[in-house]
ROKETOR-179507 format. One record per atom (N, C-alpha, C): x, y, z. Coordinates in pm, whole numbers, plus 50000, padded with zeros to 5 digits. Each point is the difference from the previous one (the first is absolute). Layout:
! residues N
XYZ
...
***
This chain:
! residues 167
526144894950461
498815007750033
499714997850149
499945011050075
499754998650144
498514998050028
499694997550127
498614996850037
499035011549976
500425012350026
499105011449979
499685001949852
501004998249915
499775001349856
499084989049951
500234987950046
499144988849962
498585002150050
499855004450126
498675002650056
499295011049922
500725010549969
499425011049924
499574995549861
500834991849935
499654994949867
498714991950004
499914991350098
498814991450012
498765008550030
500145009750090
498855008550034
499575008649882
500965005549926
499645007749880
499274991149899
500464987749983
499354990849907
498574997050045
499814997850129
498654997450053
499105012249978
500545012050024
499235012349978
499615001349854
500924996749911
499725000649856
498874990449963
500034988050055
498964990049972
498645004950049
499965005450121
498735005250053
499485011849917
500895009049957
499575011549920
499454995549864
500684990549937
499534995049871
498674992650017
499884992150105
498744992950027
498865009950023
500295010950067
498945010050025
499525006349870
500905001749904
499605005849872
499184990349916
500354987350006
499344990049916
498574997250046
499775000250129
498674997050054
499115012549999
498714998449972
499105011649994
499355003550135
500604996350109
499365001550131
500505012050080
500155011649937
500425011850074
498845005550082
498845001249938
498785004450069
498924989649968
499344995050103
498964989849979
498695004450066
498904995349940
498675002350056
499094988749955
498974997550077
499044989749962
498605005849979
499925013049980
498725006649975
499614997649854
498864994149977
499524997249865
500804989449928
500634991450073
500894989949943
501385001850059
500974993349943
501375000650050
500835008549905
500485011550048
500815009049918
501405000850057
501004998449913
501405001150039
500675010049908
500535010550058
500685010449923
501504998950021
500734999749891
501464999350007
500625010449910
501335000450002
500705009749917
500154995149856
499954986849980
500164994749866
498774992449949
499144995750094
498774993049962
498895003850095
498804998949950
498795002950077
499054988349972
499544993050105
499154988349981
498665002050070
498944995949930
498645001450053
499304986649987
499384995750108
499154988149999
498625004450048
499034999849911
498655004050037
499254987550043
499824999150129
499364988550065
500664987049954
499314990549944
500614987149968
500424998749853
500125010949932
500444999749861
501524998549993
500534996949883
501464998949987
500695013550023
501204999350052
500775012150028
500465006449869
499895013149993
500445007649883
501155009050045
501154998949931
501165008350033
500375008649879
500285012650027
500375009449895
501215008250046
500665006249905
501065009550035
499335013250036
500335005450116
499315012250043
500535012549933
499175010249998
500445013549966
500355006550133
501295001750023
500465004650130
499885015150015
499585004650119
500105014350027
501485003850010
500305012549986
501395004550001
500764995350123
499355000450116
500674995950125
500434985449995
499144991549947
500324985749994
501014997149890
499985007849892
501014998449895
501395003650054
500075010550081
501265003850063
500444989050096
499074994550076
500314989050092
500564988149924
499344996349890
500464988749918
501415002649948
500245011949949
501325003449947
501074999350110
499695005450116
500964999650112
500324985750041
498994991550005
500244986250041
500804992549893
499675002249873
500754993349893
501485004250001
500255012950009
501385004850004
500684995350129
499264999650111
500554994950125
500384985349990
499194992149932
500334985849980
501274998449916
500135008249897
501224999649919
501215003950084
499845010150086
501095004350087
500374989150100
499004993250055
500294989350096
500714988349931
499554996649880
500664989349925
501455003749971
500245012549962
501375004849977
500814999350128
499395003450112
500694999350129
500414985750032
499104990649977
500324985850027
501164995549912
499965003649872
501094996249908
501325006150046
499985012750040
501235006450048
500514993550128
499094996050088
500444993450123
500634986449970
499504993149899
500624987349959
501375002749939
500105010249916
501285003749939
501015004350106
499515005350112
500905004750106
500824988650061
499624987849975
500794988450045
501405000649936
500065004649873
501275000949928
500565014249999
499115010049998
500425014049992
499345007850115
500705001150110
499455005750124
499545014549985
500575007449906
499715014349988
498585003049951
499294990249944
498655002849948
498945000250110
500374996650121
499014999850109
499425013950024
500835010349993
499475013650023
499025004149890
500244995449878
499045002749892
498684992650028
500124987650045
498804992250034
499225006950111
500715005650095
499345006950112
499185011949950
500565007949909
499285011749950
498844996249909
500174989749921
498904995649915
498894994150086
500354992550104
499004994950094
499275011350072
500755010550035
499395011650063
499015006849905
500375001149873
499125005749898
498714991849989
500124986650003
498814991449995
499125002350122
500625001450117
499255002450123
499235013249991
500635010449947
499345013049985
498834998949903
500194992849889
498924998249904
498824992650063
500284989550076
498934992550066
499275008850102
500735008050074
499375009150097
499115010149929
500495005449889
499215009649923
498724993449948
500134987649949
498834992749950
498984997750113
500494996950119
499104997550113
499255012650041
500605011649981
499345012650033
499035004349890
500364997749875
499195004749887
498784991049976
500134987050019
498904990749968
498675003850065
499935003150130
498705003150061
499355012949950
500745008449932
499395012049944
498974996249894
500204988549935
499114995649894
498724993450047
499685000550127
498764993950050
498755007349953
500155010949930
498865007949953
499394994449871
500574989849938
499514995149871
498574995050012
499235000249892
498594996050005
499774985750050
500914990749969
499844986250046
500064998850152
500645009650064
500134999750147
499045010150062
500015012349951
499105010250052
500415005850133
501274999250033
500475005650127
500635013649980
500765003850097
500765012549998
501484996350008
500885009249960
501424997050017
500314995850144
500714989250014
500414994150128
498844994550083
498784999349944
498874994550075
499204990449913
500114987250033
499194990049931
498604999850060
498984997849919
498664998050057
500004987350087
499054999150089
499974988650093
499774986649930
499415000149881
499754987349931
501174995749910
501115007050003
501214996449927
501134997650100
500894990749963
501164997050085
501244999049912
501155002050063
501244997249927
500144984949993
500524995249889
500124985749979
501414995050024
500204987549969
501274993350026
501135005949914
499695005149882
501045006149916
500615012250069
499155008350058
500505011850071
500834995850121
499554989750069
500754995050116
501364994649956
500044992849887
501274995349945
500925011649967
499435010649943
500825011649966
500575006550125
499195001950102
500495006050125
501064991050064
499814986949991
501014990750050
501305001649921
499915001449868
501185002249916
500715013050041
499215010150029
500565012850044
500794998450129
499424993450099
500684998250129
501234991249987
499924989549920
501174991449980
501115007749930
499645008949907
501005008349933
500685009350100
499245005750092
500585008750103
500974991950087
499614988150042
500864991750083
501264995949922
499834996749872
501154996449917
500975011649988
499445011849985
500855011949989
500775002350130
499394997350113
500715001350128
501154989950007
499764987849955
501054989850000
501155004049909
499675004349880
501055003649904
500735012650044
499345008750075
500655011950053
501124996550095
499834989450076
501064995450090
501194994649922
499744994449883
501064994349917
500905011249948
499445011649971
500765010949938
500785008450102
499864997250128
500765007550099
501494996449986
500885009650020
501434996749990
500394990750114
500874990749967
500484990550101
501195006250073
499895000750132
501085006150079
500984989650048
***
């Protein structure tokens, strides 16, 4: 396994970890108006002043359900890419398949990043598509997801160099 393949494998794995972490945490949109509210794709947590935190599974708007689906499928694609890159140590021909599956994951993550802000119109937020109200902010989960997206793009650039024909 050459250095570019190893680097790409490690970066894809890091991107996968960040994407999964972003899904697990409920900090996609946060606000402290009327208590501490954290909205996520898989959980929604509310702390009203000093009372115990209450977390529930949210009813997602269509835009956020599409985002969740894209990220889940993207994580599966990235995991498959990492496995194929490891297998490429013994079978060099699978690298091109890993490249295309990684590219598919990158496209899914980009689509999720574009679709997610359309859902800012939900009653819990009260904004408009692509416009959060001033009392709401993106949280660490969204930042982790964007970081996963960028690392996936960089990984894809690395793996693209691996698939070039050797002259």
